[in-house]
LOBARO-746598 format. One line per 2 residues: number of its first residue (from 0); their letters; for each residue x, y, z of N, C-alpha, C, O. Coordinates in steps of 0.05 Angstrom, whole numbers, always signed. Layout:
N
NUM	A	X,Y,Z,X,Y,Z,X,Y,Z,X,Y,Z ~ ...
END
This chain:
154
0	MR	+1852,+1598,+1729,+1858,+1599,+1700,+1879,+1621,+1695,+1880,+1643,+1706 ~ +1897,+1613,+1676,+1919,+1630,+1671,+1911,+1650,+1650,+1895,+1644,+1633
2	DN	+1923,+1675,+1652,+1920,+1696,+1633,+1934,+1686,+1607,+1955,+1673,+1606 ~ +1920,+1695,+1585,+1930,+1689,+1557,+1960,+1697,+1554,+1976,+1684,+1540
4	NE	+1967,+1718,+1567,+1995,+1729,+1564,+2015,+1713,+1580,+2039,+1719,+1580 ~ +2006,+1693,+1592,+2024,+1674,+1607,+2025,+1648,+1592,+2038,+1630,+1601
6	MP	+2011,+1645,+1569,+2011,+1620,+1555,+2028,+1622,+1529,+2022,+1637,+1511 ~ +2048,+1605,+1528,+2067,+1608,+1504,+2052,+1604,+1479,+2058,+1619,+1460
8	GH	+2032,+1587,+1476,+2018,+1583,+1452,+2004,+1607,+1443,+2004,+1614,+1419 ~ +1991,+1622,+1461,+1978,+1648,+1454,+1998,+1668,+1445,+1993,+1681,+1424
10	LA	+2020,+1671,+1459,+2040,+1690,+1451,+2053,+1683,+1424,+2058,+1701,+1408 ~ +2056,+1657,+1418,+2069,+1650,+1393,+2048,+1655,+1371,+2056,+1664,+1350
12	RR	+2022,+1651,+1376,+2002,+1657,+1355,+2001,+1688,+1350,+2000,+1696,+1327 ~ +2002,+1704,+1372,+2002,+1732,+1367,+2026,+1743,+1353,+2024,+1760,+1336
14	FQ	+2050,+1732,+1359,+2073,+1739,+1345,+2072,+1732,+1316,+2080,+1748,+1299 ~ +2062,+1709,+1310,+2056,+1701,+1282,+2038,+1719,+1268,+2042,+1725,+1244
16	QI	+2016,+1729,+1281,+1998,+1747,+1268,+2013,+1773,+1263,+2010,+1784,+1241 ~ +2028,+1783,+1281,+2042,+1808,+1276,+2063,+1805,+1255,+2065,+1823,+1237
18	AV	+2079,+1782,+1255,+2100,+1777,+1235,+2087,+1777,+1207,+2098,+1789,+1188 ~ +2064,+1763,+1204,+2051,+1761,+1176,+2041,+1789,+1168,+2045,+1796,+1145
20	AV	+2030,+1804,+1186,+2018,+1829,+1179,+2041,+1849,+1172,+2038,+1865,+1154 ~ +2063,+1848,+1186,+2086,+1866,+1180,+2098,+1858,+1154,+2105,+1875,+1137
22	FL	+2101,+1832,+1150,+2115,+1823,+1125,+2097,+1831,+1100,+2107,+1840,+1080 ~ +2071,+1826,+1102,+2053,+1834,+1080,+2052,+1863,+1075,+2051,+1872,+1052
24	AE	+2054,+1880,+1096,+2053,+1909,+1093,+2078,+1919,+1081,+2076,+1936,+1063 ~ +2101,+1909,+1089,+2128,+1918,+1078,+2132,+1908,+1049,+2142,+1924,+1032
26	VG	+2125,+1884,+1044,+2127,+1874,+1017,+2108,+1886,+998,+2114,+1892,+974 ~ +2084,+1890,+1008,+2063,+1903,+991,+2070,+1932,+984,+2067,+1941,+961
28	EA	+2079,+1946,+1004,+2089,+1975,+1000,+2112,+1976,+980,+2115,+1997,+967 ~ +2129,+1955,+978,+2151,+1954,+959,+2141,+1945,+931,+2156,+1942,+912
30	GF	+2115,+1940,+930,+2103,+1932,+904,+2102,+1904,+897,+2099,+1897,+873 ~ +2104,+1885,+917,+2105,+1857,+911,+2080,+1843,+923,+2069,+1853,+942
32	DL	+2072,+1821,+911,+2049,+1806,+920,+2061,+1778,+927,+2060,+1760,+911 ~ +2072,+1776,+950,+2084,+1750,+957,+2079,+1746,+987,+2083,+1765,+1003
34	TP	+2070,+1722,+995,+2066,+1714,+1023,+2090,+1707,+1036,+2110,+1701,+1022 ~ +2092,+1706,+1063,+2117,+1697,+1076,+2124,+1668,+1067,+2148,+1661,+1065
36	VQ	+2103,+1650,+1062,+2111,+1624,+1057,+2121,+1624,+1027,+2140,+1609,+1021 ~ +2110,+1638,+1008,+2118,+1639,+980,+2146,+1650,+980,+2162,+1641,+963
38	YA	+2154,+1670,+997,+2182,+1681,+998,+2200,+1657,+1008,+2219,+1652,+994 ~ +2193,+1644,+1030,+2209,+1622,+1040,+2214,+1601,+1020,+2237,+1591,+1017
40	AL	+2193,+1593,+1005,+2196,+1573,+984,+2215,+1583,+962,+2233,+1569,+954 ~ +2211,+1607,+952,+2228,+1619,+930,+2258,+1619,+939,+2276,+1611,+924
42	AS	+2263,+1629,+963,+2289,+1632,+975,+2302,+1603,+977,+2325,+1599,+971 ~ +2286,+1585,+986,+2297,+1556,+991,+2303,+1543,+965,+2323,+1528,+962
44	IK	+2287,+1549,+945,+2290,+1536,+918,+2316,+1550,+906,+2333,+1536,+894 ~ +2318,+1574,+908,+2343,+1588,+897,+2368,+1577,+910,+2388,+1574,+897
46	AN	+2367,+1571,+936,+2390,+1560,+949,+2394,+1530,+944,+2416,+1520,+948 ~ +2373,+1516,+935,+2373,+1487,+930,+2362,+1481,+902,+2341,+1469,+901
48	PG	+2373,+1490,+881,+2362,+1486,+854,+2356,+1457,+848,+2372,+1440,+854 ~ +2333,+1452,+838,+2326,+1424,+829,+2314,+1408,+850,+2311,+1383,+846
50	ID	+2309,+1420,+873,+2296,+1404,+893,+2267,+1397,+888,+2254,+1411,+873 ~ +2256,+1375,+899,+2229,+1367,+893,+2211,+1381,+916,+2221,+1393,+935
52	QA	+2185,+1378,+911,+2166,+1391,+929,+2167,+1380,+956,+2164,+1396,+975 ~ +2170,+1354,+960,+2170,+1342,+987,+2195,+1353,+1003,+2193,+1359,+1026
54	TL	+2218,+1355,+989,+2241,+1364,+1003,+2237,+1395,+1009,+2245,+1404,+1031 ~ +2225,+1410,+991,+2219,+1437,+996,+2200,+1440,+1022,+2204,+1457,+1039
56	AG	+2181,+1423,+1024,+2163,+1424,+1046,+2178,+1419,+1072,+2172,+1433,+1092 ~ +2197,+1401,+1073,+2215,+1396,+1097,+2233,+1421,+1103,+2236,+1428,+1126
58	LI	+2243,+1432,+1082,+2262,+1456,+1085,+2248,+1479,+1098,+2261,+1493,+1114 ~ +2223,+1484,+1093,+2209,+1507,+1103,+2188,+1501,+1124,+2172,+1517,+1132
60	AY	+2190,+1475,+1132,+2171,+1465,+1153,+2142,+1470,+1146,+2127,+1481,+1162 ~ +2135,+1462,+1122,+2107,+1467,+1111,+2094,+1440,+1106,+2107,+1420,+1098
62	DR	+2070,+1438,+1109,+2053,+1412,+1104,+2059,+1403,+1075,+2058,+1419,+1056 ~ +2065,+1379,+1072,+2070,+1368,+1044,+2046,+1371,+1026,+2048,+1377,+1002
64	TT	+2022,+1365,+1037,+1999,+1367,+1019,+1993,+1396,+1010,+1983,+1401,+988 ~ +1998,+1417,+1028,+1993,+1444,+1021,+2014,+1459,+1005,+2010,+1480,+992
66	IT	+2038,+1447,+1005,+2060,+1458,+990,+2053,+1462,+960,+2063,+1480,+947 ~ +2037,+1443,+950,+2031,+1444,+921,+2017,+1470,+914,+2022,+1481,+892
68	GV	+1999,+1480,+931,+1985,+1506,+924,+2005,+1529,+924,+2003,+1547,+908 ~ +2024,+1528,+943,+2045,+1549,+943,+2062,+1549,+918,+2069,+1570,+908
70	VD	+2070,+1525,+909,+2086,+1522,+885,+2069,+1530,+861,+2079,+1543,+843 ~ +2044,+1521,+860,+2025,+1528,+837,+2025,+1559,+834,+2028,+1570,+812
72	RL	+2022,+1574,+856,+2020,+1603,+854,+2047,+1615,+844,+2046,+1633,+827 ~ +2069,+1605,+853,+2096,+1614,+845,+2100,+1610,+815,+2111,+1627,+801
74	VQ	+2090,+1585,+805,+2091,+1579,+778,+2073,+1599,+762,+2082,+1609,+741 ~ +2048,+1605,+770,+2030,+1623,+757,+2041,+1651,+757,+2036,+1665,+738
76	KN	+2056,+1658,+777,+2069,+1686,+777,+2096,+1685,+760,+2109,+1706,+760 ~ +2103,+1663,+747,+2127,+1661,+731,+2152,+1665,+747,+2172,+1674,+736
78	LL	+2152,+1657,+773,+2175,+1660,+790,+2189,+1632,+793,+2211,+1631,+804 ~ +2175,+1611,+784,+2185,+1584,+789,+2177,+1567,+765,+2156,+1572,+753
80	ER	+2192,+1546,+758,+2185,+1525,+739,+2188,+1499,+752,+2205,+1494,+768 ~ +2169,+1481,+744,+2169,+1453,+751,+2180,+1438,+727,+2173,+1444,+704
82	RA	+2196,+1419,+733,+2207,+1402,+710,+2206,+1373,+719,+2209,+1366,+743 ~ +2202,+1357,+699,+2204,+1327,+706,+2233,+1320,+716,+2253,+1328,+704
84	SS	+2234,+1304,+737,+2259,+1297,+748,+2274,+1277,+730,+2262,+1258,+719 ~ +2299,+1280,+728,+2315,+1261,+711,+2320,+1235,+729,+2327,+1214,+718
86	RD	+2318,+1238,+755,+2321,+1214,+773,+2297,+1198,+778,+2298,+1174,+781 ~ +2274,+1212,+778,+2248,+1199,+786,+2225,+1211,+769,+2219,+1234,+774
88	RR	+2214,+1196,+751,+2194,+1208,+731,+2170,+1216,+745,+2154,+1232,+734 ~ +2165,+1207,+770,+2140,+1216,+785,+2145,+1243,+799,+2126,+1258,+804
90	AR	+2170,+1250,+805,+2176,+1274,+819,+2180,+1298,+799,+2186,+1296,+775 ~ +2176,+1319,+811,+2180,+1346,+796,+2203,+1362,+810,+2203,+1366,+834
92	EL	+2222,+1371,+794,+2243,+1387,+805,+2235,+1415,+801,+2221,+1422,+782 ~ +2242,+1432,+821,+2234,+1461,+822,+2259,+1477,+815,+2280,+1474,+825
94	EI	+2254,+1497,+796,+2277,+1516,+790,+2265,+1544,+791,+2243,+1549,+782 ~ +2281,+1562,+802,+2273,+1590,+801,+2278,+1602,+775,+2299,+1596,+762
96	TD	+2260,+1619,+765,+2263,+1631,+739,+2279,+1657,+741,+2284,+1666,+763 ~ +2288,+1668,+718,+2302,+1694,+720,+2284,+1716,+734,+2294,+1732,+749
98	EG	+2257,+1714,+728,+2240,+1734,+742,+2240,+1728,+772,+2239,+1747,+788 ~ +2240,+1704,+779,+2240,+1696,+808,+2266,+1706,+821,+2266,+1716,+844
100	KR	+2288,+1704,+807,+2314,+1715,+818,+2314,+1745,+821,+2323,+1756,+841 ~ +2304,+1757,+801,+2300,+1789,+801,+2281,+1796,+826,+2287,+1815,+840
102	TL	+2259,+1781,+829,+2240,+1786,+849,+2254,+1783,+877,+2250,+1800,+895 ~ +2269,+1762,+881,+2281,+1758,+907,+2301,+1781,+912,+2301,+1793,+934
104	RA	+2319,+1789,+892,+2338,+1811,+897,+2322,+1837,+903,+2330,+1853,+921 ~ +2301,+1842,+889,+2287,+1868,+894,+2271,+1869,+920,+2269,+1890,+932
106	IT	+2261,+1845,+929,+2244,+1843,+951,+2261,+1842,+979,+2250,+1847,+1001 ~ +2287,+1835,+976,+2302,+1832,+1000,+2302,+1855,+1020,+2298,+1850,+1043
108	PA	+2306,+1881,+1011,+2305,+1904,+1030,+2276,+1904,+1046,+2276,+1909,+1070 ~ +2255,+1900,+1033,+2229,+1899,+1046,+2228,+1876,+1065,+2217,+1880,+1087
110	VE	+2239,+1853,+1060,+2236,+1830,+1078,+2255,+1835,+1102,+2248,+1828,+1124 ~ +2278,+1848,+1098,+2296,+1855,+1119,+2285,+1875,+1138,+2290,+1873,+1162
112	EA	+2269,+1896,+1125,+2257,+1916,+1143,+2236,+1904,+1158,+2232,+1912,+1181 ~ +2221,+1884,+1148,+2199,+1870,+1162,+2211,+1854,+1187,+2198,+1854,+1208
114	QR	+2233,+1842,+1183,+2246,+1829,+1204,+2254,+1848,+1227,+2251,+1841,+1250 ~ +2264,+1872,+1220,+2271,+1891,+1240,+2246,+1899,+1255,+2246,+1901,+1279
116	MM	+2225,+1905,+1239,+2200,+1916,+1252,+2188,+1896,+1272,+2176,+1904,+1292 ~ +2191,+1870,+1265,+2180,+1850,+1283,+2192,+1850,+1310,+2180,+1842,+1330
118	LR	+2217,+1860,+1312,+2234,+1861,+1337,+2237,+1889,+1347,+2254,+1894,+1364 ~ +2220,+1908,+1337,+2228,+1935,+1343,+2226,+1944,+1372,+2237,+1964,+1379
120	GL	+2211,+1929,+1388,+2208,+1938,+1416,+2231,+1927,+1434,+2230,+1930,+1458 ~ +2250,+1914,+1422,+2272,+1901,+1436,+2298,+1915,+1429,+2302,+1926,+1407
122	TP	+2316,+1913,+1450,+2344,+1923,+1445,+2357,+1901,+1428,+2347,+1879,+1426 ~ +2379,+1908,+1415,+2393,+1887,+1400,+2401,+1862,+1416,+2399,+1840,+1407
124	KE	+2409,+1866,+1441,+2415,+1844,+1459,+2389,+1826,+1466,+2390,+1801,+1466 ~ +2366,+1839,+1471,+2341,+1827,+1476,+2332,+1811,+1450,+2324,+1788,+1452
126	AA	+2335,+1824,+1427,+2327,+1812,+1402,+2344,+1786,+1397,+2334,+1766,+1388 ~ +2369,+1787,+1403,+2387,+1764,+1398,+2380,+1741,+1419,+2383,+1718,+1412
128	EL	+2373,+1749,+1443,+2364,+1729,+1463,+2336,+1716,+1456,+2332,+1692,+1459 ~ +2319,+1733,+1447,+2293,+1722,+1438,+2297,+1703,+1415,+2286,+1681,+1415
130	MR	+2313,+1710,+1395,+2318,+1692,+1372,+2331,+1665,+1382,+2324,+1644,+1373 ~ +2350,+1668,+1401,+2365,+1644,+1412,+2345,+1626,+1425,+2344,+1602,+1420
132	LM	+2326,+1638,+1443,+2307,+1622,+1457,+2286,+1610,+1439,+2277,+1588,+1443 ~ +2277,+1625,+1417,+2258,+1614,+1399,+2270,+1590,+1384,+2258,+1569,+1382
134	RK	+2294,+1592,+1374,+2308,+1571,+1361,+2310,+1547,+1379,+2305,+1524,+1370 ~ +2316,+1550,+1405,+2318,+1530,+1424,+2292,+1515,+1430,+2291,+1490,+1431
136	AI	+2271,+1531,+1433,+2244,+1519,+1437,+2235,+1504,+1413,+2223,+1482,+1416 ~ +2239,+1516,+1389,+2232,+1504,+1364,+2246,+1478,+1358,+2234,+1459,+1349
138	AA	+2270,+1478,+1364,+2288,+1453,+1360,+2277,+1430,+1378,+2276,+1407,+1370 ~ +2271,+1438,+1402,+2261,+1417,+1421,+2233,+1406,+1414,+2226,+1384,+1421
140	GN	+2217,+1422,+1401,+2190,+1415,+1394,+2188,+1407,+1365,+2166,+1401,+1357 ~ +2210,+1407,+1349,+2206,+1404,+1320,+2192,+1378,+1313,+2174,+1378,+1295
142	EL	+2198,+1356,+1326,+2184,+1330,+1317,+2154,+1330,+1327,+2139,+1312,+1319 ~ +2146,+1348,+1343,+2117,+1349,+1351,+2100,+1362,+1329,+2076,+1360,+1329
144	SR	+2112,+1376,+1311,+2099,+1390,+1291,+2087,+1372,+1270,+2099,+1351,+1266 ~ +2064,+1379,+1257,+2055,+1364,+1236,+2072,+1369,+1210,+2070,+1354,+1190
146	AP	+2089,+1388,+1210,+2107,+1394,+1188,+2134,+1400,+1199,+2142,+1423,+1200 ~ +2150,+1379,+1209,+2176,+1384,+1221,+2196,+1397,+1200,+2194,+1393,+1176
148	LR	+2213,+1412,+1211,+2234,+1423,+1194,+2255,+1402,+1188,+2263,+1387,+1206 ~ +2263,+1398,+1162,+2281,+1379,+1153,+2304,+1393,+1139,+2299,+1413,+1125
150	DA	+2328,+1382,+1141,+2349,+1395,+1124,+2350,+1383,+1096,+2338,+1362,+1092 ~ +2365,+1395,+1076,+2362,+1385,+1050,+2372,+1356,+1045,+2364,+1343,+1026
152	QA	+2389,+1347,+1063,+2400,+1320,+1061,+2382,+1299,+1071,+2387,+1275,+1066 ~ +2360,+1307,+1087,+2344,+1286,+1099,+2327,+1270,+1080,+2313,+1252,+1089
END
């Protein structure tokens, strides 16, 4: 039987636990109540104004059925608005509010510090290599995910 530290799934899960804990600590210390997924959604909507929830789910590789709750919480926090789509009456377009834009600007230093802390045991060269290898492994396994990453044009 292999040691857990030799299993990529175990290491990925542990890194995810650390990443979420560090993100929540840094963002919370800066005075914000935002999860990593809420941040990713907000940043993606700012970069792609008017996208619908299904497209958002693909952009942040999040399950389409669960993205509704993420969007609901961002709407409740007045960071996001849902509007009826001009192209498809069944769809809802997502727009970041002025409060959402202010929040993104203000939270950025805490998010950047969290990213640095996640890699703090590595030299800059090692961190770059880890990021390269993670992107490579994720790209190769993307279609195996229940929530594959999709670009905005997909």
